[in-house]
VEXSE-141924 format. One record per residue (C-alpha): residue number from 1; residue in one letter; x, y, z. Coordinates in nm, 3 decimals, padded with zeros to 5 digits, m for minus. Layout:
REM residues N
   seq   type         X         Y         Z
   NUM      A         X         Y         Z
...
This chain:
REM residues 368
   seq   type         X         Y         Z
     1      M    12.274    25.947   m12.337
     2      P    12.230    26.057   m12.063
     3      Y    12.082    26.369   m12.224
     4      H    12.072    26.689   m12.013
     5      N    11.771    26.890   m12.180
     6      P    11.755    27.275   m12.153
     7      F    11.495    27.252   m11.895
     8      G    11.742    27.066   m11.661
     9      A    11.609    26.742   m11.677
    10      T    11.819    26.414   m11.773
    11      Y    11.709    26.151   m12.015
    12      D    11.891    25.844   m11.875
    13      C    11.826    25.632   m12.207
    14      G    11.595    25.614   m12.515
    15      E    11.607    25.544   m12.893
    16      F    11.398    25.833   m13.015
    17      A    11.485    25.805   m13.385
    18      R    11.417    25.453   m13.395
    19      G    11.092    25.477   m13.237
    20      L    11.007    25.727   m13.497
    21      D    11.114    25.537   m13.771
    22      T    10.906    25.248   m13.634
    23      A    10.599    25.444   m13.633
    24      L    10.626    25.602   m13.985
    25      Q    10.706    25.252   m14.144
    26      G    10.391    25.095   m13.950
    27      I    10.172    25.372   m14.134
    28      D    10.369    25.329   m14.439
    29      Y    10.394    25.733   m14.396
    30      A    10.623    25.751   m14.744
    31      G    10.373    25.549   m14.941
    32      S    10.084    25.756   m14.817
    33      R    10.227    26.056   m14.884
    34      R    10.323    25.951   m15.250
    35      A    10.016    25.731   m15.345
    36      V    09.730    25.914   m15.160
    37      P    09.612    26.240   m15.300
    38      K    09.539    26.503   m15.073
    39      I    09.170    26.490   m15.166
    40      A    09.053    26.146   m15.233
    41      R    08.687    26.046   m15.283
    42      G    08.573    26.400   m15.220
    43      R    08.771    26.387   m14.886
    44      L    09.053    26.597   m14.736
    45      R    09.347    26.345   m14.584
    46      G    09.587    26.462   m14.332
    47      I    09.883    26.299   m14.145
    48      G    10.004    26.401   m13.818
    49      I    10.321    26.325   m13.597
    50      A    10.405    26.394   m13.252
    51      N    10.682    26.262   m13.066
    52      A    10.597    26.279   m12.658
    53      I    10.818    26.221   m12.378
    54      E    10.709    26.258   m12.021
    55      R    10.842    26.268   m11.678
    56      A    10.711    25.943   m11.474
    57      A    10.783    25.771   m11.141
    58      S    10.900    26.070   m10.927
    59      P    11.156    25.979   m10.655
    60      A    10.960    26.211   m10.424
    61      Q    10.721    25.930   m10.336
    62      P    10.856    25.600   m10.203
    63      E    10.620    25.286   m10.212
    64      F    10.582    24.993   m09.973
    65      A    10.533    24.632   m10.066
    66      E    10.521    24.313   m09.830
    67      I    10.531    23.931   m09.901
    68      R    10.387    23.736   m09.618
    69      F    10.388    23.389   m09.594
    70      N    10.126    23.194   m09.391
    71      P    10.219    22.870   m09.182
    72      S    10.058    22.665   m09.432
    73      G    10.317    22.789   m09.701
    74      S    10.072    22.990   m09.886
    75      A    10.162    23.353   m09.974
    76      M    10.045    23.694   m10.028
    77      V    10.158    24.022   m10.175
    78      L    10.054    24.360   m10.020
    79      V    10.124    24.700   m10.180
    80      G    10.043    25.046   m10.119
    81      T    09.937    25.138   m10.458
    82      K    09.554    25.085   m10.577
    83      A    09.455    24.962   m10.920
    84      Q    09.179    25.156   m11.115
    85      G    09.188    24.924   m11.407
    86      Q    09.529    24.900   m11.504
    87      G    09.569    24.494   m11.437
    88      H    09.799    24.558   m11.090
    89      E    09.690    24.213   m10.970
    90      T    09.840    24.045   m11.258
    91      L    10.143    24.286   m11.286
    92      Y    10.252    24.216   m10.914
    93      K    10.182    23.841   m10.937
    94      Q    10.390    23.831   m11.227
    95      I    10.700    23.998   m11.065
    96      A    10.657    23.786   m10.749
    97      H    10.647    23.472   m10.986
    98      E    10.946    23.575   m11.175
    99      R    11.140    23.621   m10.837
   100      L    11.018    23.337   m10.632
   101      G    10.868    23.076   m10.889
   102      I    10.519    23.116   m10.706
   103      D    10.234    23.013   m10.935
   104      P    10.040    23.335   m10.955
   105      S    09.707    23.145   m10.929
   106      E    09.815    23.072   m10.590
   107      L    09.929    23.417   m10.467
   108      Q    09.676    23.615   m10.267
   109      F    09.686    23.985   m10.364
   110      I    09.604    24.309   m10.149
   111      D    09.636    24.667   m10.248
   112      G    09.564    24.974   m10.077
   113      D    09.371    24.833   m09.787
   114      T    09.483    25.081   m09.487
   115      D    09.398    24.788   m09.240
   116      R    09.654    24.567   m09.370
   117      V    09.903    24.766   m09.568
   118      A    10.164    24.949   m09.373
   119      F    10.145    25.257   m09.602
   120      G    10.117    25.360   m09.944
   121      M    10.134    25.658   m10.205
   122      G    09.881    25.555   m10.433
   123      T    09.849    25.523   m10.822
   124      N    09.959    25.830   m11.005
   125      G    10.217    25.961   m11.226
   126      S    10.258    25.626   m11.402
   127      R    10.441    25.494   m11.109
   128      S    10.309    25.189   m11.000
   129      T    10.531    24.947   m11.169
   130      V    10.842    25.120   m11.135
   131      V    10.802    25.211   m10.766
   132      G    10.555    24.966   m10.633
   133      G    10.687    24.670   m10.866
   134      T    11.044    24.727   m10.750
   135      A    10.934    24.731   m10.386
   136      V    10.761    24.397   m10.460
   137      W    11.067    24.283   m10.628
   138      N    11.300    24.373   m10.341
   139      A    11.076    24.216   m10.075
   140      A    11.104    23.890   m10.281
   141      G    11.504    23.919   m10.264
   142      R    11.481    23.938   m09.896
   143      I    11.260    23.632   m09.885
   144      I    11.504    23.440   m10.092
   145      E    11.794    23.544   m09.852
   146      K    11.598    23.453   m09.551
   147      G    11.486    23.123   m09.703
   148      K    11.850    23.036   m09.787
   149      K    11.943    23.042   m09.413
   150      I    11.664    22.846   m09.322
   151      A    11.711    22.588   m09.618
   152      G    12.083    22.576   m09.517
   153      H    12.003    22.479   m09.152
   154      L    11.746    22.210   m09.286
   155      L    12.032    22.062   m09.545
   156      R    12.313    22.099   m09.295
   157      A    12.506    22.336   m09.520
   158      S    12.608    22.701   m09.531
   159      A    12.380    22.962   m09.655
   160      D    12.658    23.060   m09.884
   161      D    12.630    22.728   m10.046
   162      I    12.242    22.750   m10.106
   163      E    12.142    22.854   m10.459
   164      F    11.786    22.952   m10.524
   165      E    11.588    22.895   m10.865
   166      A    11.249    22.830   m10.999
   167      G    11.097    22.826   m10.644
   168      K    11.365    22.559   m10.505
   169      F    11.644    22.595   m10.271
   170      T    11.932    22.358   m10.368
   171      V    12.294    22.280   m10.204
   172      A    12.530    22.345   m10.501
   173      G    12.659    22.033   m10.646
   174      T    12.391    21.791   m10.503
   175      D    12.019    21.698   m10.585
   176      R    11.875    21.811   m10.264
   177      S    11.621    22.088   m10.293
   178      P    11.326    22.201   m10.086
   179      D    11.089    22.417   m10.244
   180      L    10.991    22.773   m10.120
   181      E    10.670    22.643   m09.977
   182      E    10.857    22.385   m09.771
   183      V    11.094    22.636   m09.623
   184      A    10.815    22.869   m09.571
   185      R    10.625    22.617   m09.341
   186      A    10.950    22.545   m09.159
   187      A    10.982    22.909   m09.083
   188      F    10.693    22.886   m08.840
   189      V    10.839    22.554   m08.636
   190      P    11.108    22.694   m08.413
   191      A    11.249    22.326   m08.368
   192      R    11.337    22.366   m08.743
   193      L    11.512    22.701   m08.735
   194      P    11.875    22.789   m08.659
   195      P    11.929    22.878   m08.304
   196      G    11.826    23.214   m08.202
   197      F    11.642    23.262   m08.550
   198      E    11.306    23.452   m08.538
   199      P    11.001    23.229   m08.654
   200      G    10.795    23.373   m08.938
   201      F    10.845    23.430   m09.301
   202      Y    10.744    23.762   m09.413
   203      E    10.977    24.071   m09.546
   204      T    10.901    24.424   m09.668
   205      A    11.052    24.663   m09.877
   206      T    11.024    25.039   m09.940
   207      F    11.167    25.187   m10.273
   208      A    11.211    25.512   m10.414
   209      P    11.376    25.565   m10.732
   210      P    11.714    25.779   m10.777
   211      S    11.570    26.020   m11.031
   212      D    11.253    26.013   m11.279
   213      T    11.209    25.775   m11.578
   214      W    11.121    25.926   m11.909
   215      P    10.885    25.691   m12.117
   216      N    10.849    25.821   m12.453
   217      G    10.643    25.753   m12.794
   218      S    10.629    25.852   m13.156
   219      H    10.247    25.873   m13.261
   220      V    10.132    25.881   m13.626
   221      C    09.781    25.959   m13.694
   222      E    09.604    25.963   m14.041
   223      V    09.258    26.130   m14.079
   224      E    08.995    26.207   m14.346
   225      I    08.764    26.528   m14.326
   226      V    08.448    26.541   m14.510
   227      P    08.430    26.919   m14.646
   228      G    08.056    26.927   m14.689
   229      T    07.978    26.883   m14.299
   230      G    08.358    26.908   m14.137
   231      Q    08.317    26.557   m14.012
   232      V    08.649    26.415   m13.877
   233      Q    08.730    26.057   m13.924
   234      V    09.051    25.909   m13.795
   235      V    09.158    25.613   m14.058
   236      G    09.500    25.521   m13.924
   237      Y    09.703    25.516   m13.598
   238      V    10.022    25.376   m13.506
   239      V    10.227    25.440   m13.202
   240      A    10.571    25.325   m13.116
   241      D    10.635    25.341   m12.760
   242      D    10.908    25.295   m12.506
   243      V    10.782    25.225   m12.157
   244      G    11.104    25.033   m12.065
   245      T    11.049    24.683   m11.992
   246      M    10.679    24.565   m12.032
   247      I    10.621    24.319   m11.758
   248      N    10.284    24.260   m11.911
   249      P    10.257    24.335   m12.258
   250      I    09.901    24.275   m12.326
   251      G    09.830    24.499   m12.029
   252      V    10.060    24.775   m12.161
   253      K    09.897    24.773   m12.507
   254      G    09.562    24.757   m12.337
   255      Q    09.660    25.076   m12.150
   256      I    09.819    25.251   m12.457
   257      H    09.476    25.165   m12.647
   258      G    09.267    25.340   m12.380
   259      G    09.494    25.643   m12.338
   260      V    09.496    25.691   m12.731
   261      A    09.097    25.676   m12.706
   262      Q    09.108    25.916   m12.433
   263      G    09.347    26.145   m12.649
   264      L    09.125    26.131   m12.926
   265      G    08.807    26.208   m12.743
   266      Q    08.998    26.516   m12.602
   267      A    09.112    26.628   m12.951
   268      L    08.793    26.554   m13.137
   269      M    08.493    26.634   m12.930
   270      E    08.530    26.659   m12.549
   271      Q    08.466    27.005   m12.427
   272      V    08.346    27.194   m12.102
   273      V    08.095    27.457   m12.172
   274      Y    07.967    27.716   m11.953
   275      D    07.695    28.009   m12.028
   276      R    07.863    28.327   m12.090
   277      E    07.613    28.522   m11.913
   278      S    07.569    28.315   m11.597
   279      G    07.849    28.058   m11.579
   280      Q    07.597    27.796   m11.543
   281      L    07.771    27.448   m11.661
   282      L    07.582    27.348   m11.994
   283      S    07.772    27.019   m12.038
   284      G    07.695    26.880   m11.694
   285      S    07.605    26.542   m11.823
   286      F    07.685    26.289   m12.094
   287      M    07.380    26.380   m12.271
   288      D    07.551    26.713   m12.330
   289      Y    07.915    26.615   m12.322
   290      A    08.055    26.442   m12.589
   291      M    08.243    26.102   m12.512
   292      P    08.430    25.887   m12.770
   293      R    08.234    25.587   m12.858
   294      A    08.341    25.243   m13.035
   295      D    08.274    25.393   m13.379
   296      D    08.488    25.669   m13.353
   297      M    08.821    25.486   m13.274
   298      P    09.033    25.350   m13.562
   299      S    09.236    25.026   m13.537
   300      I    09.510    25.132   m13.332
   301      K    09.878    24.958   m13.394
   302      V    10.091    24.962   m13.084
   303      Q    10.467    24.879   m13.153
   304      N    10.737    24.824   m12.896
   305      N    11.028    25.043   m12.874
   306      A    11.151    24.934   m12.540
   307      V    11.473    25.038   m12.396
   308      P    11.485    24.906   m12.055
   309      T    11.615    25.187   m11.774
   310      K    11.893    25.114   m11.524
   311      L    11.722    25.300   m11.255
   312      N    11.530    25.022   m11.124
   313      P    11.600    24.651   m11.155
   314      L    11.271    24.588   m11.348
   315      G    11.404    24.799   m11.638
   316      A    11.034    24.988   m11.627
   317      K    10.957    25.324   m11.715
   318      G    10.588    25.356   m11.659
   319      A    10.305    25.348   m11.894
   320      G    09.979    25.494   m11.745
   321      E    09.956    25.791   m11.992
   322      A    10.165    25.712   m12.261
   323      G    09.884    25.679   m12.515
   324      T    09.711    26.027   m12.415
   325      V    10.027    26.267   m12.415
   326      G    10.087    26.171   m12.794
   327      A    09.725    26.122   m12.917
   328      I    09.612    26.463   m12.845
   329      P    09.885    26.656   m13.062
   330      A    09.894    26.382   m13.332
   331      V    09.546    26.402   m13.420
   332      I    09.531    26.778   m13.407
   333      N    09.834    26.804   m13.632
   334      A    09.676    26.554   m13.894
   335      I    09.363    26.756   m13.886
   336      N    09.549    27.085   m13.945
   337      D    09.739    26.898   m14.223
   338      A    09.439    26.806   m14.407
   339      L    09.278    27.173   m14.356
   340      A    09.606    27.313   m14.499
   341      S    09.552    27.128   m14.815
   342      A    09.251    27.322   m14.879
   343      G    09.382    27.667   m14.751
   344      A    09.202    27.665   m14.422
   345      A    09.374    27.805   m14.108
   346      A    09.460    27.564   m13.820
   347      I    09.208    27.532   m13.563
   348      E    09.229    27.432   m13.191
   349      M    09.071    27.132   m13.033
   350      P    08.851    26.997   m12.980
   351      A    08.817    26.985   m13.367
   352      T    08.428    26.958   m13.357
   353      S    08.249    26.988   m13.712
   354      E    08.149    27.311   m13.577
   355      K    08.503    27.436   m13.617
   356      V    08.614    27.226   m13.903
   357      W    08.363    27.328   m14.122
   358      P    08.362    27.702   m14.105
   359      A    08.731    27.682   m14.130
   360      L    08.685    27.538   m14.478
   361      R    08.412    27.780   m14.578
   362      A    08.640    28.076   m14.499
   363      A    08.926    27.914   m14.714
   364      K    08.700    27.884   m15.003
   365      P    08.772    28.233   m15.182
   366      K    09.130    28.148   m15.118
   367      T    09.129    27.850   m15.326
   368      A    08.845    27.925   m15.568
């Protein structure tokens, strides 16, 4: 590393072999291949593997963040991205807490409000943590530097002698330590500020990464097929993902679970169908367009193979599409592995019973 691939992209970091080993161990790949026959309980079994890597957090789109304190000492974080269920409110508050020591429950969060946020490029391309999160991190750093100057004046010390940690400003070698809230309140009182210092306590930052990040993962899927009906059941699923630093591990695993569910739906059942004669859409509602349900989902084991990137101070690579990009090929590979054991030809997605059953029927003369 860094690795320059044949398409002109550069992978800055990653432990790809370790990720594959982790996923294979998680599903006991060697044991399954030895102990589980290809035909068990009258069902065909198959295992599929997919190693996925994706380009995320493009440098083409900068992102904005602001940390703004009120005269009372309370604070808010304003960002240009807009959450659609990813948990940005928790994520950005965690970043501000890590940098400034502010209790997340006391931090107001505003996102995507064009009346209050200067600008934003939105949420897409797995970019919010990498680009928006770094903008929050950098804005917090500027708050700290401004706070050191105010704290130095309050403590009659040079700003260079002020240290900041866990939400408190201290003079090196002493026990004097006003907290961030006290300094924020002082920032709105001109008499408590250094001469010529502009009142107020708010800072902004705009960040664009130097290059793309490369989240990656290894997915291993195990399926069973009922030969008499062509029904496919996913019975095991393990993913070892490298999304860099996980700011909120629970949120990341939730996103990966959701992404795998979306991939399984696309691989197994989702299909847009048009009438061949008229071009009329026939799958125009969820009465006709199959969506995955809870009973279609296996227990999904998510394992961490994090290799933090140095392209941003958070070490994050992006996680928004991590589950989906690996799930689709892993499931189809598993289904075709099972079909191959019966001498059937490979099929393309969606792998509905309508496709699987004829493929098995066509293979019967070959295996008789």
